[in-house]
C-alpha positions as MATLAB code, in Angstrom:
seq = 'MKFIDSASITIEAGKGGNGIVAFRREKYESRGGPAGGDGGKGGNIYFKGNSGLTTLLDFKFKNKLSAQNGFNGQNKNMHGADGEDIIIQVPLGTVLINMLTNRIIADICDEEKYLIAKGGKGGLGNSHFKNSTNRAPRISNNGKLGERFEVQLELKVLADVGFVGMPNAGKSTLLAAVTNAKPQIANYAFTTINPQLGLVRTKNNSSFVIADLPGLIEGASLGKGLGDLFLKHIERCRVIVHVIDFSVDNPEDTITNYDVINKELSAYKKVDLSTKPKIIVANKSDSEFFEENIKYFKNHFKNIEIFEISGLLREGLDKVLSKISEKLKKTPLTINLHDQESFIHLTLEKIKDQFTVQRISGKFIVSGTGVDRIMQKIPTTTYENLARMNLALNKIGVWDELQKQGIKRKDTVVINNYEFQWGD';
ca = [
       0.017    0.033   -0.013;
       1.307    3.515   -0.789;
       2.461    5.516    2.170;
       0.708    8.885    2.487;
       1.666   10.918    5.533;
      -0.341   14.173    5.007;
      -3.765   15.158    3.576;
      -5.996   18.125    3.660;
      -9.796   17.758    4.144;
     -12.866   19.819    4.858;
     -15.076   18.677    7.758;
     -18.596   19.881    8.322;
     -20.783   18.868   11.297;
     -24.517   18.696   10.706;
     -26.841   21.685   10.820;
     -29.503   21.677   13.396;
     -33.086   21.091   12.229;
     -35.403   24.007   12.115;
     -38.116   24.641   14.612;
     -41.546   25.249   12.972;
     -44.695   27.195   13.574;
     -47.787   25.030   13.955;
     -51.048   24.890   16.061;
     -53.199   22.257   17.364;
     -55.894   21.288   14.880;
     -58.006   18.715   16.605;
     -61.689   18.061   16.830;
     -63.366   20.331   19.490;
     -60.109   22.362   19.751;
     -60.891   25.312   17.450;
     -58.347   27.451   19.244;
     -55.595   24.961   19.884;
     -52.449   26.427   21.257;
     -48.989   26.607   19.616;
     -47.619   23.110   18.785;
     -44.553   23.576   16.636;
     -41.842   21.120   17.544;
     -38.024   21.815   17.888;
     -35.547   20.799   15.349;
     -33.077   17.977   16.031;
     -29.410   18.500   16.706;
     -26.880   18.146   13.897;
     -24.547   15.193   13.853;
     -21.036   15.601   15.429;
     -17.728   14.573   13.762;
     -15.368   12.429   15.736;
     -11.876   11.255   14.907;
     -10.712    7.893   16.337;
      -7.183    6.245   16.213;
      -7.012    2.797   14.622;
      -3.819    0.779   15.116;
      -4.686   -1.200   11.909;
      -4.220    1.842    9.707;
      -0.832    2.968    8.476;
      -1.568    5.612    5.885;
      -3.738    8.610    5.106;
      -4.330    7.355    1.540;
      -8.098    7.324    1.824;
      -8.202   11.101    2.375;
      -6.481   11.733   -0.959;
      -9.674   10.622   -2.686;
     -12.382   11.820   -0.192;
     -11.429   15.309    0.973;
     -14.838   16.506    2.274;
     -16.610   14.756    5.114;
     -20.064   15.867    6.434;
     -22.245   14.669    9.266;
     -26.000   14.356    8.851;
     -28.241   17.408    9.492;
     -30.829   17.376   12.218;
     -34.362   16.878   11.094;
     -36.953   19.665   11.361;
     -39.562   19.721   14.020;
     -43.088   18.580   13.402;
     -46.538   19.618   14.482;
     -48.086   18.368   17.726;
     -44.755   19.420   19.463;
     -42.877   16.530   17.929;
     -39.139   16.993   18.210;
     -37.110   16.430   15.041;
     -34.620   13.575   15.062;
     -30.949   14.241   15.664;
     -28.602   13.834   12.848;
     -26.225   10.896   12.959;
     -22.677   11.348   14.165;
     -19.803   10.094   12.007;
     -16.465    8.617   13.343;
     -13.494    9.047   11.118;
     -10.729    6.381   11.533;
      -7.208    7.580   11.210;
      -3.768    5.947   11.991;
      -2.345    6.235   15.436;
       0.023    9.196   15.432;
      -2.235   11.512   13.289;
      -2.154   15.198   14.182;
      -4.971   17.448   13.134;
      -4.160   21.085   12.373;
      -6.634   23.919   11.837;
      -5.500   25.355    8.403;
      -6.925   28.747    9.242;
      -5.007   29.289   12.470;
      -2.172   26.784   11.919;
      -2.848   25.479   15.510;
      -3.075   21.867   16.501;
      -6.684   20.676   17.147;
      -5.867   17.118   18.355;
      -2.982   14.699   18.608;
      -4.384   11.274   18.192;
      -2.093    8.717   19.864;
      -4.689    6.329   21.264;
      -7.934    4.607   20.242;
     -10.254    7.035   22.067;
     -12.848    9.173   20.257;
     -12.002   12.947   19.793;
     -14.838   15.298   19.253;
     -13.558   17.660   16.538;
     -16.620   19.349   15.020;
     -19.882   19.867   16.998;
     -23.251   19.659   15.289;
     -25.531   22.723   15.375;
     -28.337   22.949   17.972;
     -31.937   22.537   16.741;
     -34.053   25.532   16.288;
     -36.999   26.198   18.697;
     -40.577   25.771   17.584;
     -43.308   28.364   18.385;
     -44.356   26.499   21.491;
     -41.368   28.057   23.325;
     -42.483   31.648   22.456;
     -45.973   31.482   24.121;
     -46.395   33.974   27.006;
     -49.114   35.902   28.792;
     -49.276   38.613   26.109;
     -48.838   36.412   23.039;
     -50.913   33.265   23.272;
     -50.483   32.281   19.601;
     -46.962   33.181   18.658;
     -45.889   32.756   14.955;
     -42.234   32.789   15.881;
     -39.657   30.022   15.367;
     -35.880   29.564   14.999;
     -33.859   27.852   12.443;
     -31.238   25.355   13.535;
     -27.657   26.569   13.957;
     -24.956   25.610   11.483;
     -22.595   22.832   12.459;
     -18.891   23.640   12.849;
     -17.011   23.632    9.600;
     -13.368   24.072    8.874;
     -10.420   22.864    6.820;
      -8.004   20.597    8.574;
      -4.478   19.296    7.678;
      -3.913   15.681    8.700;
      -0.235   14.905    9.458;
       0.878   11.398   10.196;
       3.894   11.059   12.495;
       5.174    7.487   12.857;
       4.694    6.081   16.291;
       7.807    4.192   17.170;
      10.015    3.775   20.232;
      13.269    3.913   18.344;
      14.256    5.748   15.189;
      17.199    4.738   12.915;
      18.715    7.944   11.368;
      21.778    8.330    9.259;
      23.040    9.337    5.819;
      21.651    7.494    2.757;
      23.217    4.078    2.236;
      24.408    3.851    5.929;
      22.797    0.416    6.245;
      19.679    1.344    8.296;
      17.343   -0.905    6.217;
      19.751   -3.898    6.432;
      20.013   -3.368   10.197;
      16.181   -3.191   10.593;
      15.811   -6.425    8.666;
      18.433   -8.043   10.928;
      16.814   -7.175   14.199;
      13.061   -7.241   13.358;
      10.488   -8.940   11.297;
      10.350   -6.121    8.826;
      11.190   -6.624    5.144;
      12.383   -3.219    3.875;
      13.667   -2.651    0.295;
      17.429   -2.899    0.337;
      19.859   -1.789   -2.359;
      23.256   -0.243   -2.744;
      22.170    3.238   -3.688;
      21.100    6.434   -1.967;
      17.548    6.963   -0.899;
      16.499    3.311   -1.084;
      14.086    4.065    1.744;
      11.422    6.452    0.520;
       8.887    5.654    3.174;
       9.356    4.925    6.936;
       9.603    1.305    7.744;
       8.463   -0.239   11.042;
       9.563   -3.408   12.697;
       9.022   -5.125   16.151;
      12.036   -6.244   18.175;
      11.994   -8.888   20.893;
      15.203   -9.074   22.917;
      16.644  -12.028   24.792;
      15.482  -10.612   28.084;
      11.975  -10.730   26.721;
      11.494   -6.983   26.231;
       9.988   -5.527   23.066;
       9.888   -2.268   21.232;
       9.060   -0.824   17.787;
      11.873    0.519   15.594;
      11.324    2.874   12.598;
      13.830    3.027    9.690;
      13.542    6.621    8.608;
      14.612    7.849    5.127;
      18.259    8.921    4.765;
      19.025   12.547    5.538;
      21.421   14.817    3.758;
      22.941   18.140    4.593;
      20.275   20.851    4.383;
      17.336   18.443    4.974;
      15.881   20.709    7.648;
      15.708   23.422    4.969;
      13.896   21.102    2.477;
      16.837   19.706    0.488;
      16.695   16.108   -0.742;
      13.765   14.418    0.975;
      13.602   17.588    3.155;
      12.068   17.710    6.535;
       9.131   15.711    5.431;
      10.440   12.657    7.471;
      12.298   14.672   10.191;
       8.855   14.953   11.796;
       8.606   11.240   12.272;
      11.530   11.360   14.696;
       9.500   13.509   17.024;
       7.648   10.439   18.231;
      10.818    8.372   18.907;
      12.026    7.993   22.448;
      15.541    6.893   21.399;
      17.489    7.788   18.356;
      20.004    5.265   16.886;
      22.557    7.018   14.690;
      23.744    4.565   12.094;
      27.108    5.536   10.402;
      28.695    3.876    7.432;
      32.268    2.910    8.304;
      33.127    1.221    4.984;
      34.168    4.567    3.467;
      37.806    4.859    2.186;
      38.313    8.354    3.770;
      38.130    8.279    7.628;
      37.183   11.934    7.712;
      33.891   11.044    6.024;
      32.717    9.234    9.167;
      33.169   12.441   11.226;
      31.520   14.533    8.511;
      28.470   12.281    8.280;
      28.097   12.137   12.034;
      28.287   15.968   12.233;
      25.859   16.444    9.394;
      23.138   14.378   10.915;
      23.520   16.143   14.275;
      23.254   19.448   12.672;
      20.011   18.555   10.850;
      18.464   17.196   14.063;
      19.350   20.418   15.884;
      18.079   22.578   12.997;
      14.602   21.087   13.043;
      12.433   23.906   14.331;
       9.326   22.141   15.732;
      10.986   20.012   18.372;
      14.594   19.919   19.705;
      15.572   16.507   18.428;
      19.187   16.911   19.568;
      18.131   16.404   23.235;
      16.783   12.905   22.670;
      18.729    9.954   23.992;
      21.133    8.663   21.230;
      23.019    5.513   20.560;
      25.889    5.657   18.026;
      26.393    2.659   15.723;
      29.415    1.994   13.615;
      28.011   -0.195   10.768;
      29.772   -2.475    8.249;
      32.438   -3.910   10.517;
      32.955   -6.590    7.821;
      34.410   -3.939    5.402;
      38.215   -3.553    4.679;
      38.466    0.148    5.899;
      36.501   -0.425    9.146;
      39.443   -0.792   11.533;
      41.207    2.259   10.236;
      37.988    4.353   10.311;
      36.894    3.261   13.747;
      40.296    4.100   15.233;
      40.256    7.514   13.610;
      36.759    8.241   14.834;
      37.531    7.277   18.446;
      40.626    9.426   18.487;
      38.506   12.362   17.368;
      35.592   11.755   19.715;
      37.157   10.278   22.830;
      34.140   10.435   25.180;
      31.515    9.008   22.753;
      30.212    5.447   23.340;
      30.069    3.676   19.911;
      28.872    0.141   19.040;
      30.624   -1.810   16.353;
      28.331   -3.978   14.257;
      27.761   -5.613   10.873;
      24.136   -5.458    9.858;
      24.831   -7.725    6.935;
      26.495  -10.466    9.041;
      24.356   -9.775   12.080;
      27.242   -9.285   14.334;
      27.286   -7.180   17.520;
      23.492   -6.615   17.461;
      22.702   -8.101   20.957;
      24.757   -5.303   22.628;
      23.014   -2.660   20.638;
      19.493   -4.047   21.426;
      20.391   -4.348   25.097;
      21.528   -0.666   25.192;
      18.354    0.435   23.443;
      16.144   -1.543   25.930;
      18.073    0.137   28.838;
      17.571    3.617   27.478;
      13.972    3.013   26.756;
      13.325    2.106   30.522;
      14.810    5.433   31.430;
      12.902    7.460   28.812;
       9.174    7.554   29.328;
       6.864    8.299   26.398;
       5.972   11.939   26.383;
       3.496   13.143   23.751;
       1.917   16.547   24.070;
      -1.838   16.306   23.712;
      -3.365   19.639   22.825;
      -6.669   21.086   23.798;
      -9.123   20.882   21.053;
     -10.144   24.288   19.535;
     -13.278   25.273   17.773;
     -13.096   27.000   14.433;
     -16.458   28.755   14.820;
     -15.859   29.722   18.533;
     -12.417   31.193   17.613;
     -13.515   33.184   14.659;
     -17.172   33.877   14.355;
     -17.717   34.916   17.973;
     -15.119   37.608   17.505;
     -16.513   38.976   14.306;
     -20.185   38.048   14.645;
     -21.566   41.632   14.282;
     -19.403   42.762   11.365;
     -21.144   43.849    8.131;
     -20.670   46.078    5.159;
     -23.041   48.169    2.991;
     -22.242   48.777   -0.623;
     -24.287   50.762   -3.243;
     -24.249   48.965   -6.499;
     -26.554   49.775   -9.434;
     -28.753   51.857   -7.242;
     -29.320   48.999   -4.699;
     -27.878   48.795   -1.123;
     -26.159   45.534   -0.716;
     -25.683   44.467    2.951;
     -23.346   41.487    3.663;
     -21.127   40.172    6.410;
     -20.892   37.647    9.184;
     -23.282   39.557   11.483;
     -25.959   39.697    8.872;
     -25.401   35.978    7.894;
     -25.839   34.950   11.509;
     -29.173   36.801   11.855;
     -30.538   35.615    8.520;
     -29.529   31.998    9.175;
     -31.216   31.978   12.693;
     -34.526   33.656   11.886;
     -36.725   32.235    9.200;
     -38.661   34.731    7.030;
     -41.792   32.704    6.841;
     -44.105   34.791    9.159;
     -44.668   38.438    9.885;
     -43.528   38.042   13.461;
     -40.258   36.542   12.352;
     -39.671   39.381    9.882;
     -40.180   41.766   12.695;
     -37.643   39.953   14.834;
     -35.178   40.023   11.954;
     -35.772   43.841   11.568;
     -34.956   44.402   15.279;
     -31.886   42.239   15.157;
     -30.382   44.009   12.066;
     -31.176   47.419   13.769;
     -29.409   46.216   16.918;
     -26.086   45.607   15.230;
     -26.293   48.916   13.325;
     -27.376   48.065    9.833;
     -30.181   50.625    9.672;
     -27.996   53.377   11.058;
     -25.390   52.630    8.357;
     -27.995   52.653    5.558;
     -29.227   56.055    6.720;
     -25.689   57.425    6.866;
     -25.321   56.387    3.116;
     -28.411   58.363    2.330;
     -30.999   55.704    1.780;
     -34.426   57.024    0.796;
     -37.961   55.711    0.892;
     -38.602   52.900   -1.698;
     -34.882   52.264   -2.258;
     -34.015   48.676   -2.615;
     -32.060   46.785    0.101;
     -30.548   43.393   -0.704;
     -29.619   41.069    2.152;
     -28.628   37.499    1.412;
     -30.573   37.422   -1.870;
     -33.677   38.834   -0.170;
     -34.800   42.225   -1.552;
     -36.706   44.751    0.594;
     -38.037   48.245    0.021;
     -37.019   50.828    2.548;
     -39.899   52.439    4.341;
     -40.240   55.599    6.488;
];
């Protein structure tokens, strides 16, 4: 299956059903009271981690997901049915980012349900508006819109240990030697295009997951080569195993390669990867230049612990695995879970009363979030509701602005495709 580690989708929770205006119409009840039912709540959108999924491929073909709308109320005070929720399955390690604010909404690292978008509340039927002075109200509310926003999905591999190193350092060979994974292996740069995972079981019966991450090059944190597309996967790893190719014919190359990788880890902006526990592995001990190179390296870095192995011949692996297990016990898993944020609460609440008035072809065009909110909430099906809408628009200053712009009697006002004539 193709590995896809990012996708952009639009999610939209269900709109609440509308409340209605209705009256009892029963035998011997010639003046039955108001009996308009409330609308049902719109469906929520949840995200849930699924350990059986490993890619975001499905979201490349289905980039808009909507929950069911609530149903309208009915007469006889019958409440409309709620819209059905939807649960979206994603791989463990998926991060949801609000594309408008660039803030993290949720960090899905378990199989719990995360409420991401809330469905709109149902509108009230006219039964709720009955009082001592208005015994037969013809007033109702439409249901509220569900939360809607664009979200970026980022999959960050969940592994205890990450193999890092220059291309062709032997990481894939090492992964195949110590786990049940079967990565593609060849003697050329960038063999590993996608992260590969494998499970290790040590002799002392401990187990952990290792990720073979694509080879880095100098400038990867700035987007060169495979860029920082895969540096993000190292964020999840508790221990980093730095694999270095010691088969090179120039000893200085081992030092250069070691420094390049450390520089790229330090340059990664989102998380300080350089502070993670590291194990240095000198690979390819079966090569002819190995002894010369390891001696040169140890003379240069006198206080660095380094493990000599051959991934190809599977030599020296037990010591490395034992060291990894030891470091994992001292390094608890720390994943920052972020508070969920609401697109609508963060944006519309701040600008809910904004509007503009433009004069185009002799008509006054009124638009903006404040107007949209009022027009969406109040249906224009009865005279009483039209009066409510008039008061609401006046309250946020629409009528004052029209008068400032010189509106006269019988001029046309356009609001959300509705046309009205201005009166005295």
